[in-house]
C-alpha positions as CSV (number, residue, x, y, z in Angstrom):
1,M,-27.1,-138.3,44.1
2,A,-29.1,-135.3,42.8
3,G,-32.9,-135.7,42.7
4,P,-35.3,-134.4,40.1
5,L,-35.7,-131.0,41.8
6,D,-32.0,-130.5,42.2
7,E,-31.6,-131.2,38.5
8,F,-34.5,-128.9,37.6
9,V,-32.9,-126.0,39.4
10,A,-29.5,-126.8,38.0
11,R,-30.8,-126.9,34.5
12,V,-32.7,-123.6,34.8
13,T,-29.6,-122.0,36.3
14,R,-27.5,-123.3,33.3
15,M,-30.1,-121.9,30.9
16,V,-29.9,-118.5,32.6
17,A,-26.1,-118.6,32.4
18,A,-26.2,-119.6,28.7
19,F,-28.7,-116.8,28.0
20,T,-26.5,-114.2,29.6
21,E,-23.5,-115.4,27.7
22,E,-25.2,-115.7,24.3
23,N,-26.6,-112.1,24.7
24,S,-23.4,-110.6,26.2
25,L,-25.2,-109.7,29.4
26,V,-23.9,-109.4,33.0
27,Q,-27.2,-110.7,34.5
28,A,-30.6,-111.9,33.2
29,E,-34.0,-111.2,34.6
30,V,-36.0,-114.4,35.5
31,C,-39.7,-114.2,35.9
32,L,-41.6,-117.2,37.3
33,E,-45.4,-117.4,36.7
34,L,-47.5,-119.7,38.9
35,V,-50.7,-121.4,37.8
36,D,-52.7,-118.9,39.9
37,G,-51.4,-116.2,37.5
38,S,-49.1,-114.5,40.0
39,R,-45.7,-113.5,38.6
40,H,-42.5,-113.2,40.6
41,M,-39.2,-111.7,39.6
42,L,-36.6,-114.1,41.0
43,A,-33.5,-113.2,43.0
44,T,-32.6,-116.8,43.8
45,T,-34.0,-120.3,43.7
46,T,-33.1,-123.6,45.4
47,A,-34.3,-127.2,45.2
48,E,-34.9,-127.2,49.0
49,P,-37.0,-128.4,50.8
50,G,-37.5,-131.2,48.2
51,F,-40.3,-133.8,48.2
52,G,-41.9,-132.1,45.2
53,F,-41.4,-128.6,46.5
54,F,-38.8,-125.9,45.7
55,C,-38.0,-122.5,47.1
56,F,-37.5,-119.1,45.5
57,T,-36.7,-115.6,46.8
58,P,-38.5,-112.8,44.9
59,H,-36.7,-109.5,44.3
60,R,-37.7,-106.9,46.8
61,E,-38.9,-103.4,45.9
62,D,-38.1,-100.5,48.2
63,G,-40.0,-101.0,51.4
64,D,-40.9,-104.7,50.8
65,L,-40.2,-107.1,53.6
66,P,-37.9,-110.0,52.9
67,K,-39.6,-113.3,52.0
68,R,-39.0,-116.7,50.7
69,V,-41.7,-118.7,48.9
70,I,-42.0,-122.5,48.9
71,V,-44.2,-124.0,46.1
72,P,-44.9,-127.4,44.6
73,I,-43.1,-127.8,41.2
74,G,-46.5,-128.4,39.7
75,A,-47.5,-124.8,40.5
76,V,-45.1,-123.4,37.9
77,R,-46.8,-122.3,34.7
78,S,-43.8,-120.7,33.0
79,I,-40.3,-119.4,33.5
80,E,-39.2,-116.4,31.4
81,I,-35.5,-115.4,31.0
82,S,-34.9,-112.0,29.5
83,A,-32.5,-109.1,29.4
84,P,-32.9,-107.0,32.6
85,D,-35.1,-103.9,32.4
86,P,-32.8,-100.9,32.8
87,E,-35.3,-99.4,35.2
88,R,-34.8,-102.4,37.6
89,P,-31.1,-102.9,38.2
90,F,-31.1,-106.5,39.5
91,G,-30.9,-110.0,38.1
92,F,-31.0,-113.7,39.0
93,T,-28.3,-115.2,41.3
94,A,-27.6,-118.9,41.2
95,T,-27.6,-120.7,44.5
96,D,-26.3,-124.2,45.4
């Protein structure tokens, strides 16, 4: 049985898919803002590790080291779904 975080990630993923379809896009850009004001362009997200926390992988710029961020769900201020900026050729990828 899926828990609340699994359902949260699944619903956001469905919203991204619906946005891309409604706007005839191949990919969408997803930006996550945390309550501390930091903004992250998402590459992927997952409901792991659970227990009130979820994980995301921010997009990397040239030269950035890979990283994965684990945050409490309460740390999310907003999630913005938009058409990708043509200057940044990447988008959100759903993960299971």
